[in-house]
Each structure stands twice: as C-alpha cells, then as structure tokens.
MARNUTOR-280886 format. One record per residue (C-alpha): residue in one letter; z, x, y; residue number from 0. Coordinates in nm, 2 decimals. Each point is the difference from the previous one (the first is absolute). Layout:
<rs>
{"A"; {Z; X; Y}; NUM}
...
</rs>
This chain:
<rs>
{"M"; {-2.45; 0.33; 0.57}; 0}
{"A"; {-0.07; -0.17; 0.38}; 1}
{"E"; {0.10; 0.22; 0.30}; 2}
{"N"; {0.16; -0.30; 0.13}; 3}
{"D"; {0.17; -0.11; -0.31}; 4}
{"F"; {0.35; -0.11; 0.01}; 5}
{"A"; {0.21; 0.24; -0.14}; 6}
{"D"; {-0.19; 0.32; -0.11}; 7}
{"L"; {0.23; 0.24; -0.10}; 8}
{"K"; {-0.21; 0.25; -0.13}; 9}
{"G"; {0.16; 0.37; -0.03}; 10}
{"K"; {0.39; -0.14; 0.05}; 11}
{"V"; {0.24; 0.11; -0.28}; 12}
{"A"; {0.21; -0.33; -0.14}; 13}
{"L"; {0.28; -0.03; -0.21}; 14}
{"I"; {0.09; -0.28; -0.20}; 15}
{"T"; {0.34; -0.03; -0.19}; 16}
{"G"; {0.00; -0.25; -0.28}; 17}
{"A"; {-0.33; 0.07; -0.07}; 18}
{"S"; {-0.03; -0.07; -0.35}; 19}
{"S"; {-0.05; -0.36; 0.00}; 20}
{"G"; {0.02; -0.34; 0.20}; 21}
{"L"; {-0.01; 0.02; 0.38}; 22}
{"G"; {0.02; 0.40; -0.01}; 23}
{"A"; {-0.32; 0.04; -0.23}; 24}
{"H"; {-0.21; -0.27; 0.18}; 25}
{"F"; {0.13; 0.20; 0.35}; 26}
{"S"; {-0.13; 0.32; -0.11}; 27}
{"Q"; {-0.35; -0.15; -0.07}; 28}
{"V"; {-0.08; -0.19; 0.27}; 29}
{"L"; {0.10; 0.35; 0.22}; 30}
{"A"; {-0.20; 0.20; -0.22}; 31}
{"A"; {-0.30; -0.20; 0.06}; 32}
{"R"; {0.07; 0.04; 0.38}; 33}
{"G"; {-0.02; 0.38; -0.01}; 34}
{"C"; {0.35; 0.10; -0.04}; 35}
{"T"; {0.11; 0.27; -0.26}; 36}
{"V"; {0.28; -0.19; -0.19}; 37}
{"V"; {0.30; 0.17; -0.15}; 38}
{"L"; {0.13; -0.24; -0.26}; 39}
{"L"; {0.37; 0.03; -0.08}; 40}
{"A"; {0.18; -0.19; -0.27}; 41}
{"R"; {0.23; 0.09; -0.31}; 42}
{"R"; {-0.30; -0.13; -0.28}; 43}
{"E"; {-0.26; 0.32; 0.02}; 44}
{"Q"; {-0.23; -0.13; -0.27}; 45}
{"A"; {-0.02; -0.35; 0.23}; 46}
{"L"; {-0.08; 0.22; 0.30}; 47}
{"Q"; {-0.26; 0.22; -0.13}; 48}
{"A"; {-0.16; -0.32; -0.15}; 49}
{"L"; {-0.01; -0.14; 0.38}; 50}
{"A"; {-0.12; 0.40; 0.12}; 51}
{"D"; {-0.30; -0.04; -0.23}; 52}
{"E"; {-0.07; -0.36; 0.10}; 53}
{"I"; {-0.01; 0.18; 0.36}; 54}
{"E"; {-0.21; 0.25; -0.06}; 55}
{"N"; {-0.21; -0.15; -0.19}; 56}
{"A"; {-0.06; -0.25; 0.28}; 57}
{"G"; {-0.11; 0.31; 0.20}; 58}
{"G"; {0.38; 0.04; 0.15}; 59}
{"K"; {0.27; 0.27; 0.02}; 60}
{"A"; {0.33; -0.02; -0.13}; 61}
{"L"; {0.30; 0.24; -0.09}; 62}
{"V"; {0.26; -0.09; -0.24}; 63}
{"L"; {0.32; 0.10; 0.03}; 64}
{"A"; {0.26; -0.17; -0.28}; 65}
{"T"; {0.31; 0.01; 0.14}; 66}
{"D"; {0.34; -0.24; 0.00}; 67}
{"V"; {0.04; -0.11; 0.37}; 68}
{"T"; {0.39; -0.02; -0.08}; 69}
{"Q"; {0.00; 0.40; -0.09}; 70}
{"L"; {0.02; 0.18; 0.34}; 71}
{"P"; {-0.11; 0.35; -0.08}; 72}
{"A"; {-0.29; -0.14; -0.20}; 73}
{"L"; {-0.07; -0.16; 0.26}; 74}
{"T"; {0.01; 0.24; 0.24}; 75}
{"A"; {-0.19; 0.20; -0.24}; 76}
{"S"; {-0.27; -0.23; 0.03}; 77}
{"F"; {-0.01; -0.02; 0.40}; 78}
{"D"; {-0.02; 0.36; -0.02}; 79}
{"S"; {-0.32; -0.02; -0.27}; 80}
{"V"; {-0.18; -0.22; 0.24}; 81}
{"L"; {0.08; 0.26; 0.30}; 82}
{"T"; {-0.15; 0.27; -0.19}; 83}
{"Q"; {-0.34; -0.18; -0.18}; 84}
{"L"; {-0.07; -0.24; 0.27}; 85}
{"G"; {0.17; 0.06; 0.31}; 86}
{"A"; {0.23; -0.22; 0.19}; 87}
{"L"; {0.00; -0.38; -0.09}; 88}
{"D"; {-0.15; -0.23; 0.25}; 89}
{"I"; {0.10; -0.34; -0.16}; 90}
{"V"; {0.30; -0.09; -0.25}; 91}
{"I"; {0.00; -0.31; -0.16}; 92}
{"N"; {0.37; -0.04; -0.08}; 93}
{"N"; {-0.04; -0.26; -0.28}; 94}
{"A"; {0.19; 0.10; -0.33}; 95}
{"G"; {0.27; -0.28; -0.07}; 96}
{"V"; {0.19; -0.17; -0.29}; 97}
{"A"; {0.17; -0.36; -0.04}; 98}
{"R"; {0.31; -0.07; -0.24}; 99}
{"G"; {0.06; -0.39; 0.00}; 100}
{"A"; {0.35; -0.10; -0.01}; 101}
{"A"; {0.22; -0.22; 0.17}; 102}
{"F"; {0.21; 0.16; 0.27}; 103}
{"L"; {0.34; -0.05; -0.24}; 104}
{"D"; {-0.17; 0.13; -0.29}; 105}
{"A"; {-0.23; 0.31; 0.09}; 106}
{"T"; {0.15; 0.32; -0.19}; 107}
{"D"; {0.06; 0.33; 0.22}; 108}
{"T"; {-0.27; 0.17; -0.19}; 109}
{"D"; {-0.26; -0.26; 0.11}; 110}
{"T"; {0.11; -0.02; 0.34}; 111}
{"A"; {-0.02; 0.35; 0.01}; 112}
{"D"; {-0.33; 0.07; -0.14}; 113}
{"V"; {-0.13; -0.25; 0.26}; 114}
{"F"; {0.14; 0.17; 0.30}; 115}
{"A"; {-0.10; 0.37; -0.11}; 116}
{"V"; {-0.36; -0.13; 0.01}; 117}
{"N"; {-0.07; -0.29; 0.25}; 118}
{"Q"; {0.24; 0.19; 0.25}; 119}
{"T"; {0.14; 0.33; -0.05}; 120}
{"A"; {-0.36; 0.13; -0.13}; 121}
{"V"; {-0.17; -0.16; 0.32}; 122}
{"W"; {0.20; 0.15; 0.22}; 123}
{"R"; {-0.03; 0.37; -0.15}; 124}
{"V"; {-0.40; -0.08; -0.01}; 125}
{"G"; {-0.03; -0.10; 0.35}; 126}
{"Q"; {0.21; 0.33; 0.08}; 127}
{"L"; {-0.16; 0.25; -0.20}; 128}
{"A"; {-0.36; -0.16; 0.16}; 129}
{"C"; {0.14; 0.01; 0.37}; 130}
{"Q"; {0.10; 0.34; -0.01}; 131}
{"Q"; {-0.35; 0.09; -0.18}; 132}
{"M"; {-0.18; -0.16; 0.26}; 133}
{"Q"; {0.25; 0.09; 0.34}; 134}
{"Q"; {-0.03; 0.37; -0.15}; 135}
{"A"; {-0.39; -0.06; -0.02}; 136}
{"G"; {-0.01; -0.13; 0.33}; 137}
{"K"; {-0.29; -0.26; -0.06}; 138}
{"G"; {0.22; -0.31; -0.02}; 139}
{"G"; {-0.08; -0.23; -0.28}; 140}
{"S"; {0.03; -0.37; -0.16}; 141}
{"I"; {0.31; -0.10; -0.22}; 142}
{"I"; {-0.04; -0.36; -0.18}; 143}
{"N"; {0.35; -0.09; -0.12}; 144}
{"I"; {-0.09; -0.30; -0.27}; 145}
{"A"; {0.26; -0.24; 0.07}; 146}
{"S"; {0.07; -0.34; -0.15}; 147}
{"V"; {0.04; -0.39; 0.18}; 148}
{"L"; {0.29; 0.04; -0.24}; 149}
{"G"; {0.14; 0.22; 0.29}; 150}
{"E"; {0.05; -0.28; 0.22}; 151}
{"R"; {0.00; -0.31; -0.19}; 152}
{"V"; {0.21; 0.01; -0.33}; 153}
{"V"; {0.01; -0.17; -0.31}; 154}
{"K"; {0.24; -0.04; -0.27}; 155}
{"G"; {0.01; 0.24; -0.28}; 156}
{"L"; {-0.18; 0.30; 0.17}; 157}
{"A"; {0.30; 0.10; 0.23}; 158}
{"S"; {0.00; 0.39; -0.07}; 159}
{"Y"; {-0.39; 0.00; 0.07}; 160}
{"S"; {0.02; -0.23; 0.31}; 161}
{"T"; {0.28; 0.23; 0.15}; 162}
{"T"; {-0.26; 0.32; -0.07}; 163}
{"K"; {-0.28; -0.14; 0.18}; 164}
{"A"; {0.17; -0.13; 0.28}; 165}
{"A"; {0.15; 0.39; 0.07}; 166}
{"V"; {-0.40; 0.11; -0.03}; 167}
{"I"; {-0.05; -0.21; 0.29}; 168}
{"H"; {0.27; 0.10; 0.20}; 169}
{"M"; {-0.06; 0.36; -0.11}; 170}
{"T"; {-0.38; -0.06; 0.13}; 171}
{"K"; {0.12; -0.10; 0.35}; 172}
{"A"; {0.23; 0.30; 0.01}; 173}
{"M"; {-0.25; 0.30; -0.12}; 174}
{"A"; {-0.26; -0.15; 0.23}; 175}
{"L"; {0.22; 0.02; 0.29}; 176}
{"E"; {0.07; 0.36; -0.06}; 177}
{"M"; {-0.33; 0.10; -0.12}; 178}
{"A"; {-0.18; -0.12; 0.27}; 179}
{"Q"; {0.02; 0.29; 0.21}; 180}
{"Y"; {-0.19; 0.18; -0.27}; 181}
{"N"; {-0.30; -0.23; 0.00}; 182}
{"I"; {0.12; -0.10; -0.34}; 183}
{"R"; {-0.02; -0.41; -0.07}; 184}
{"V"; {0.25; -0.18; -0.21}; 185}
{"N"; {-0.07; -0.37; -0.13}; 186}
{"A"; {0.04; -0.19; -0.29}; 187}
{"I"; {-0.17; -0.25; -0.20}; 188}
{"A"; {0.19; -0.32; -0.13}; 189}
{"P"; {-0.19; -0.11; -0.26}; 190}
{"G"; {0.10; -0.35; -0.12}; 191}
{"Y"; {-0.09; -0.09; -0.40}; 192}
{"C"; {-0.24; 0.18; -0.19}; 193}
{"D"; {-0.09; -0.02; -0.36}; 194}
{"T"; {0.09; 0.33; -0.11}; 195}
{"E"; {0.17; 0.23; -0.25}; 196}
{"I"; {0.37; -0.04; 0.17}; 197}
{"N"; {-0.04; -0.36; -0.01}; 198}
{"H"; {-0.28; -0.15; -0.21}; 199}
{"E"; {0.26; -0.16; -0.26}; 200}
{"Y"; {0.20; -0.18; 0.29}; 201}
{"L"; {-0.35; -0.14; 0.18}; 202}
{"Q"; {-0.14; -0.16; -0.33}; 203}
{"S"; {0.32; -0.17; -0.08}; 204}
{"D"; {0.10; -0.35; 0.06}; 205}
{"S"; {0.22; 0.09; 0.25}; 206}
{"G"; {-0.23; 0.27; 0.16}; 207}
{"Q"; {-0.25; -0.31; 0.01}; 208}
{"S"; {0.21; -0.22; 0.16}; 209}
{"M"; {0.10; 0.25; 0.23}; 210}
{"I"; {-0.37; 0.06; 0.15}; 211}
{"K"; {-0.04; -0.36; 0.05}; 212}
{"R"; {0.36; -0.05; 0.18}; 213}
{"R"; {-0.02; 0.30; 0.18}; 214}
{"I"; {-0.29; 0.15; 0.10}; 215}
{"P"; {-0.21; -0.22; 0.27}; 216}
{"M"; {-0.37; 0.12; -0.17}; 217}
{"R"; {0.14; -0.07; -0.33}; 218}
{"R"; {-0.13; 0.31; -0.18}; 219}
{"V"; {0.14; 0.34; -0.01}; 220}
{"A"; {-0.21; 0.32; 0.14}; 221}
{"Q"; {-0.32; 0.17; -0.16}; 222}
{"L"; {0.08; 0.37; 0.04}; 223}
{"H"; {-0.32; 0.03; 0.24}; 224}
{"E"; {0.16; -0.25; 0.27}; 225}
{"L"; {0.24; 0.32; 0.08}; 226}
{"D"; {-0.30; 0.21; 0.07}; 227}
{"G"; {-0.06; -0.13; 0.35}; 228}
{"A"; {0.40; 0.09; 0.12}; 229}
{"L"; {-0.03; 0.31; -0.22}; 230}
{"L"; {-0.33; 0.17; 0.18}; 231}
{"L"; {0.14; -0.14; 0.34}; 232}
{"L"; {0.29; 0.21; -0.02}; 233}
{"A"; {-0.15; 0.31; -0.19}; 234}
{"S"; {-0.28; 0.01; 0.27}; 235}
{"Q"; {-0.01; 0.11; 0.38}; 236}
{"Q"; {-0.05; -0.40; 0.05}; 237}
{"S"; {0.38; 0.00; 0.03}; 238}
{"S"; {0.05; 0.29; 0.22}; 239}
{"Y"; {0.22; -0.18; 0.21}; 240}
{"I"; {0.19; -0.18; -0.25}; 241}
{"T"; {0.35; 0.16; -0.15}; 242}
{"G"; {0.30; -0.21; -0.13}; 243}
{"G"; {-0.17; -0.30; -0.09}; 244}
{"I"; {0.05; -0.22; -0.31}; 245}
{"I"; {-0.30; -0.14; -0.12}; 246}
{"P"; {0.05; -0.28; -0.24}; 247}
{"V"; {-0.30; -0.13; -0.26}; 248}
{"D"; {0.16; -0.29; -0.14}; 249}
{"G"; {-0.21; -0.32; -0.02}; 250}
{"G"; {0.25; -0.18; 0.25}; 251}
{"Y"; {0.32; 0.11; -0.18}; 252}
{"M"; {0.18; 0.10; 0.26}; 253}
{"V"; {-0.09; -0.31; 0.21}; 254}
{"G"; {0.03; -0.24; -0.29}; 255}
{"P"; {0.28; -0.25; -0.14}; 256}
</rs>
C-alpha cells in the first residue's frame, strides 16, 4: 500500500452492522482491504463467519459478533466486547436495514414496527453506543450512517422504509452537531438503487426495469464498488473537516424526472 494512498486505514477498528450480506458485507471487505480490523455484526452467525474467513484468507482481520441490533442488552454487550478485545472503535458503518413493501393504507402494525425497530431505533442505539465509546476514549472517530435516496424522494409502496431513512438523514445531522466537539464526525451515504438481496426481486421485475429507465438518469443501478469512494472518503482523514453531510450515490436519481 502506497504511503500516499487515498484512504490508508491501517490499524483502525471498524464495526459494520448488517454485515452478513449486501452492502454490509461489501463495506466490510473494502475496509479490511484498506487495513482495518473489521467487526462483523449481524444476526446470521454462519454467514458472518464465512465472510470473516474470506477476509482473513485475503490477509485481513475480522471479529464476528452475532447480534440482533434490535436487542439493546445484546448490542451493549457486543460494544463492550469490542472494547475489551480490540480497544475503542474508530469507525462505525451503521448499515443494518430492512424493507417491507406495502401501501400506506395496508401496512400492518407488525411490519411497520419491524422496519422502525431496525432502520430507526437500532441506528440511534448503535450511534449512541459508538459515540459514547469514542467520546470516553478521547480519540474521536467517524460514524457513517447508511440512509437512502428514498429518505428524501419517496415512492409508492415503501412508506415505512422511506420514513425511517428520512429519520436517519436528520439523525445524522443532529448527531453531527452534538458530536463535533469531541472530534467525532457523523455523515451519511444515501445510496440509490443497488442490486442487493433486499431489492433484487423488484429490480429484475418488469416494473423495476421500467423504473430504472424512467427515474434514473444513468439508466442503470449501482455496482457495489461504486459506493467505495464515498465510504473511504468518510471513513478516512481525507474528510477530517466534513460532518453532518449526506452524500447521494444514485446515478442522478435525486435530480431525475
């Protein structure tokens, strides 16, 4: 790795929620390749272990913590475990998320509560625990919340998801305002459509293909590696004076028709 590498994160400790698949798994691999010890946090232990093995076989370092982010005692114990085994976190990718497709009038209390528990309450709790740990360690850090373009530009049938992602965007700004005094930067990436486990079926459907052509100026969805630039910018000291920012990575969706 060159000394002038854009984002040399060697020696940093990064926790990624929702790390068992999709964006979380990809982000974990990207950060590990840049020198981070990555803490893989999600419910599916087998998938996490497979990812950890892949990272370690490539020369990286990974710690598996099978944890349900909606369960505060388990989440708190995981943060304590990181502190004991690796020291205070430097980077947190607050990525865990779920979606339940339903029209607003038809959305059930159970599905809506599930979406809010993961996408909003858990993001708050992870952010709070991370900031507390970083503040007590006195060395600052970077929190990267994973929002969505749907947090600013809604579509039919995803009211609960869009609402929670709008909350993440505003939460990011509120956290940034209060944490700046501790040199803890809080920013968000707002991805557009990526072909991941959470929306693969929709994107392959006729309606999904139609949406891509009508609503995304670049007329395609993102490849996962196309989020790497924003991720590495916000995780590294290259963004030492950036906090409270929301970076869309969306192929022009936010400015599209």
